VEXROKE-171223 format. One record per residue: x, y, z of N, C-alpha, C in turn; residue in three letters; chain. Coordinates in steps of 0.001 Angstrom, whole numbers, plus 500000, padded with zeros to 6 digits. Example, Ala and Ser with C-alpha at 12.3 -4.5 7.8 and 13.67 -1.06 7.14 Angstrom:
ATOM    n.c1    n.c2    n.c3   ca.c1   ca.c2   ca.c3    c.c1    c.c2    c.c3    r  c
ATOM  513190  494310  507800  512300  495500  507800  513200  496700  507800  ala  A
ATOM  512850  497750  507080  513670  498940  507140  512900  500030  507870  ser  A
! end
This chain:
ATOM    n.c1    n.c2    n.c3   ca.c1   ca.c2   ca.c3    c.c1    c.c2    c.c3    r  c
ATOM  500845  498826  500000  500000  500000  500000  500897  501246  500000  met  A
ATOM  500552  502186  499142  501229  503477  499064  500374  504493  499812  ile  A
ATOM  500980  505215  500739  500285  506255  501499  500914  507606  501211  cys  A
ATOM  500093  508639  501248  500562  510004  501040  500324  510788  502327  val  A
ATOM  501392  511394  502834  501321  512250  504019  501559  513681  503553  tyr  A
ATOM  500481  514452  503334  500631  515820  502845  500724  516832  503974  pro  A
ATOM  501348  517950  503684  501407  519036  504646  502260  520165  504122  gly  A
ATOM  502303  521250  504888  503163  522362  504484  504578  522165  505022  ser  A
ATOM  504715  521539  506191  506031  521221  506764  506950  522448  506753  phe  A
ATOM  506438  523572  507262  507154  524851  507176  507536  525380  508549  asp  A
ATOM  508518  524818  509216  509383  523691  508852  508856  522377  509435  pro  A
ATOM  509521  521283  509050  509187  519977  509614  509529  520004  511105  val  A
ATOM  508643  519427  511919  508841  519397  513368  509007  517955  513834  thr  A
ATOM  509323  517794  515104  509399  516445  515660  508023  515778  515674  asn  A
ATOM  506966  516565  515711  505616  516011  515594  505387  515392  514218  gly  A
ATOM  505812  516095  513175  505714  515539  511817  506541  514257  511714  his  A
ATOM  507741  514322  512261  508640  513167  512191  508069  511966  512941  leu  A
ATOM  507370  512232  514028  506680  511169  514770  505678  510458  513867  asp  A
ATOM  504881  511220  513145  503892  510628  512231  504602  509882  511105  ile  A
ATOM  505651  510452  510541  506396  509790  509460  506950  508452  509937  ile  A
ATOM  507588  508448  511095  508178  507209  511625  507133  506130  511880  asn  A
ATOM  505951  506514  512306  504896  505539  512558  504192  505125  511272  arg  A
ATOM  504053  506046  510329  503368  505747  509072  504145  504744  508220  ala  A
ATOM  505479  504816  508244  506257  503884  507416  506071  502437  507877  val  A
ATOM  505587  502248  509089  505359  500889  509594  504057  500278  509096  arg  A
ATOM  503167  501109  508541  501875  500569  508092  501701  500594  506575  ile  A
ATOM  502703  501070  505856  502579  501096  504399  503858  500580  503749  cys  A
ATOM  503729  500206  502497  504891  499731  501745  505754  500899  501274  asp  A
ATOM  505082  502027  501003  505782  503228  500560  505038  504432  501126  lys  A
ATOM  505800  505389  501661  505216  506627  502174  505733  507783  501335  leu  A
ATOM  504804  508537  500772  505152  509736  500024  504829  510932  500909  ile  A
ATOM  505870  511642  501327  505696  512871  502100  505577  513989  501075  val  A
ATOM  504399  514603  501034  504075  515556  499980  504011  516975  500532  ala  A
ATOM  504979  517785  500138  505051  519181  500562  504112  519990  499677  val  A
ATOM  503061  520497  500295  502048  521213  499533  502361  522672  499324  gly  A
ATOM  501852  523179  498237  501962  524590  497902  500579  525191  498096  ser  A
ATOM  500391  525943  499182  499104  526536  499508  499197  528043  499261  asn  A
ATOM  498402  528526  498333  498458  529942  497945  498042  530877  499081  glu  A
ATOM  497265  530390  500052  496802  531248  501138  497854  531411  502236  thr  A
ATOM  498861  530535  502241  499916  530623  503240  501165  531241  502620  lys  A
ATOM  501904  531959  503433  503176  532516  502981  504277  531769  503728  lys  A
ATOM  504826  530729  503118  505829  529923  503827  507136  530672  504053  pro  A
ATOM  507782  530347  505160  509088  530926  505467  510182  530241  504650  ala  A
ATOM  509947  528978  504302  510931  528179  503570  510364  527817  502204  phe  A
ATOM  511222  527771  501200  510786  527362  499871  510424  525881  499898  thr  A
ATOM  509708  525440  498888  509359  524017  498795  510617  523157  498776  ala  A
ATOM  511637  523583  498045  512879  522803  497989  513586  522747  499335  asn  A
ATOM  513574  523856  500070  514178  523861  501408  513434  522899  502333  glu  A
ATOM  512106  522904  502246  511308  522014  503086  511552  520551  502732  arg  A
ATOM  511639  520269  501439  511933  518903  500988  513288  518455  501513  ile  A
ATOM  514299  519312  501376  515650  518979  501863  515661  518713  503360  asp  A
ATOM  514948  519549  504131  514924  519357  505580  514237  518044  505963  met  A
ATOM  513157  517709  505274  512467  516441  505555  513368  515269  505207  ile  A
ATOM  514007  515343  504052  514914  514256  503653  516041  514070  504664  arg  A
ATOM  516601  515177  505132  517680  515093  506108  517173  514523  507429  glu  A
ATOM  516019  514997  507874  515466  514556  509160  515020  513104  509131  ala  A
ATOM  514503  512661  507989  513979  511293  507867  514990  510363  507220  ala  A
ATOM  516216  510823  507054  517258  510035  506399  517357  508634  506959  gly  A
ATOM  517454  507690  506071  517625  506312  506485  516324  505537  506629  gly  A
ATOM  515192  506233  506592  513928  505495  506670  513681  504782  505341  leu  A
ATOM  513295  503522  505408  513046  502790  504177  511725  503207  503528  pro  A
ATOM  511670  503072  502246  510419  503229  501485  509767  504592  501643  cys  A
ATOM  510571  505648  501695  510015  506996  501814  510449  507822  500612  ile  A
ATOM  509520  508619  500121  509800  509552  499025  509301  510917  499475  glu  A
ATOM  510076  511950  499238  509670  513308  499594  509606  514118  498308  val  A
ATOM  508467  514753  498091  508264  515521  496874  507305  516673  497169  thr  A
ATOM  507087  517519  496188  506140  518617  496358  504962  518424  495423  ser  A
ATOM  503880  519136  495722  502717  519096  494841  501961  520406  494953  phe  A
ATOM  501164  520673  493936  500242  521803  493979  498933  521313  493383  ser  A
ATOM  497902  522062  493584  496600  521643  493090  495877  520795  494115  gly  A
ATOM  494907  520039  493626  494084  519223  494518  494849  518005  495018  leu  A
ATOM  494733  517756  496304  495381  516596  496907  494908  515300  496264  leu  A
ATOM  493614  515181  495989  493108  513927  495413  493730  513641  494052  val  A
ATOM  493975  514677  493278  494619  514485  491970  496050  513991  492160  asp  A
ATOM  496760  514567  493120  498131  514145  493398  498156  512699  493900  phe  A
ATOM  497261  512364  494802  497208  511007  495363  496984  509983  494251  val  A
ATOM  496049  510261  493367  495796  509349  492236  497019  509245  491335  lys  A
ATOM  497649  510377  491051  498845  510395  490195  499960  509531  490779  lys  A
ATOM  500065  509486  492110  501099  508701  492796  500721  507222  492927  met  A
ATOM  499542  506853  492429  499111  505458  492499  498637  505045  493887  gly  A
ATOM  498191  506009  494659  497746  505749  496026  496243  505937  496150  ser  A
ATOM  495705  505373  497222  494303  505590  497582  494182  505949  499055  lys  A
ATOM  495338  506268  499686  495342  506482  501124  496120  507742  501503  thr  A
ATOM  495447  508611  502254  496043  509832  502775  496214  509659  504280  val  A
ATOM  497375  510040  504786  497626  510013  506228  497635  511447  506728  ile  A
ATOM  496900  511711  507788  496880  513037  508398  497156  512891  509881  lys  A
ATOM  498024  513749  510398  498318  513769  511818  497372  514712  512538  gly  A
ATOM  496956  514314  513723  496050  515132  514522  496677  515431  515877  leu  A
ATOM  496580  516672  516305  497086  517069  517615  495953  517245  518612  arg  A
ATOM  494857  517847  518173  493776  518207  519091  492440  518189  518353  ala  A
ATOM  491383  518422  519103  490046  518430  518492  489939  519486  517399  met  A
ATOM  490604  520611  517562  490547  521646  516534  491128  521135  515221  ser  A
ATOM  492204  520346  515281  492741  519716  514077  491712  518774  513469  asp  A
ATOM  491059  517993  514331  490102  516995  513842  488980  517649  513060  phe  A
ATOM  488411  518731  513556  487301  519377  512858  487698  519792  511442  glu  A
ATOM  488848  520441  511324  489315  520884  510010  489644  519692  509114  tyr  A
ATOM  490424  518744  509646  490857  517601  508839  489691  516697  508461  glu  A
ATOM  488700  516563  509336  487508  515777  509026  486751  516413  507862  phe  A
ATOM  486611  517737  507897  485954  518449  506804  486712  518235  505489  gln  A
ATOM  488055  518343  505538  488854  518145  504326  488725  516702  503817  met  A
ATOM  488724  515735  504726  488586  514324  504337  487241  514091  503644  ala  A
ATOM  486189  514707  504168  484868  514551  503541  484829  515224  502172  leu  A
ATOM  485447  516388  502044  485517  517050  500736  486290  516190  499739  leu  A
ATOM  487445  515645  500185  488240  514786  499308  487451  513545  498916  asn  A
ATOM  486697  512984  499853  485887  511785  499584  484800  512104  498555  lys  A
ATOM  484251  513313  498623  483221  513680  497639  483830  513873  496255  ser  A
ATOM  485095  514325  496208  485778  514502  494924  486272  513175  494354  leu  A
ATOM  486709  512291  495237  487278  511004  494813  486893  509928  495838  glu  A
ATOM  485771  509227  495605  485257  508252  496576  486216  507104  496909  pro  A
ATOM  487164  506800  496039  488091  505689  496301  489218  506045  497263  asp  A
ATOM  489391  507312  497572  490489  507727  498447  490026  507749  499901  ile  A
ATOM  490819  507102  500752  490539  507046  502186  491542  507913  502933  glu  A
ATOM  491094  508490  504039  491975  509267  504905  492127  508535  506224  thr  A
ATOM  493380  508279  506617  493676  507668  507905  494200  508757  508825  leu  A
ATOM  493595  508880  509998  494031  509861  510978  494923  509175  511999  phe  A
ATOM  496062  509810  512270  496987  509313  513291  497138  510392  514352  met  A
ATOM  496905  510013  515589  497110  510940  516695  498607  511084  516915  met  A
ATOM  499057  512308  517084  500465  512520  517378  500756  512051  518801  thr  A
ATOM  501989  511779  519056  502405  511430  520404  502050  512578  521343  ser  A
ATOM  501689  512244  522558  501333  513271  523540  502483  514264  523733  val  A
ATOM  503714  513821  523509  504871  514704  523642  504844  515872  522665  asn  A
ATOM  504098  515726  521561  504085  516758  520521  502697  517343  520282  tyr  A
ATOM  501765  517095  521176  500380  517522  520960  500220  519046  520918  ser  A
ATOM  501166  519772  521455  501122  521235  521494  501924  521873  520363  tyr  A
ATOM  502641  521065  519601  503655  521554  518676  503087  521882  517298  leu  A
ATOM  503493  523029  516770  503116  523413  515405  504297  524113  514744  ser  A
ATOM  504311  524071  513425  505348  524785  512676  505282  526280  512955  ser  A
ATOM  504074  526806  513083  503908  528242  513365  504567  528615  514688  ser  A
ATOM  504372  527775  515713  504984  528048  517016  506507  527986  516914  ala  A
ATOM  507021  526998  516183  508471  526871  516005  509029  528123  515339  val  A
ATOM  508367  528602  514301  508845  529801  513599  508837  531014  514521  lys  A
ATOM  507792  531173  515310  507696  532313  516222  508796  532262  517272  glu  A
ATOM  509024  531091  517835  510075  530939  518842  511449  531227  518227  ile  A
ATOM  511719  530641  517062  513022  530819  516412  513252  532272  516006  ala  A
ATOM  512238  532930  515460  512374  534339  515059  512767  535225  516230  arg  A
ATOM  512317  534836  517409  512563  535638  518600  513712  535108  519450  asn  A
ATOM  514517  534212  518861  515722  533739  519526  515500  532719  520621  gly  A
ATOM  514303  532146  520686  514015  531145  521709  514621  529791  521380  gly  A
ATOM  514561  528908  522331  515143  527570  522198  514152  526624  521530  asn  A
ATOM  514512  526093  520363  513646  525137  519663  514175  523709  519766  ile  A
ATOM  515140  523503  520656  515665  522159  520881  514534  521263  521378  glu  A
ATOM  514435  520081  520791  513376  519147  521152  512094  519351  520364  gly  A
ATOM  512007  520473  519654  510818  520764  518850  510997  520366  517395  leu  A
ATOM  512237  520438  516935  512573  520091  515551  513751  519123  515578  val  A
ATOM  513935  518352  514507  515101  517473  514467  516396  518275  514630  pro  A
ATOM  517319  517756  515440  518587  518448  515709  519339  518792  514433  asp  A
ATOM  519261  517902  513437  520051  518072  512220  519631  519284  511388  cys  A
ATOM  518456  519850  511642  518006  521013  510859  517819  522266  511716  ile  A
ATOM  518066  522179  512996  517815  523292  513916  518569  524558  513506  arg  A
ATOM  519863  524449  513213  520654  525627  512831  520158  526236  511526  glu  A
ATOM  519747  525394  510600  519229  525892  509324  517976  526755  509560  arg  A
ATOM  517144  526324  510477  515933  527079  510799  516303  528429  511409  ile  A
ATOM  517230  528421  512368  517663  529679  512979  518262  530628  511945  phe  A
ATOM  519121  530129  511086  519752  530989  510084  518714  531648  509189  lys  A
ATOM  517742  530874  508754  516707  531400  507852  515824  532430  508569  lys  A
ATOM  515419  532117  509782  514443  532957  510467  515063  534118  511246  leu  A
ATOM  516340  534019  511547  517012  535098  512285  517965  535875  511391  arg  A
ATOM  517898  535631  510084  518721  536379  509143  520215  536122  509267  gly  A
ATOM  520554  534842  509542  521965  534483  509611  522620  534747  510947  gly  A
ATOM  521831  535140  511941  522385  535454  513274  522800  534198  513998  met  A
! end
């Protein structure tokens, strides 16, 4: 089974990595899909986000990291998948993601969405919070993979 884990990953956090590490255990291939959302203004380019995910998830078997734009259901079909994985932190995530899953199901009835609860250790964590902390010189250790922490600081603090 091929699964697609879509998101903005701006930047990838330890919460995202938790879902990636658990998702690879239930599928034959996991495609981590960096989305291009016109309503969001990402701090990192799609290529930067892809590179950070690849570095953070290095060594995991059967993983592909790529970008996409347009409708998720079209991308999922193009990748030969019928399964979307979404990570959930709280009820507020569930309401939004449930609505998106139902919309995707109405567009493409063969596509299923699997929800994975994040580890309790990361239930409070978001990319937005990481960016805010890093921009203001706070400590993001434990929030993002160690291997990309300096890259995040350099980008968000202007090389400081």
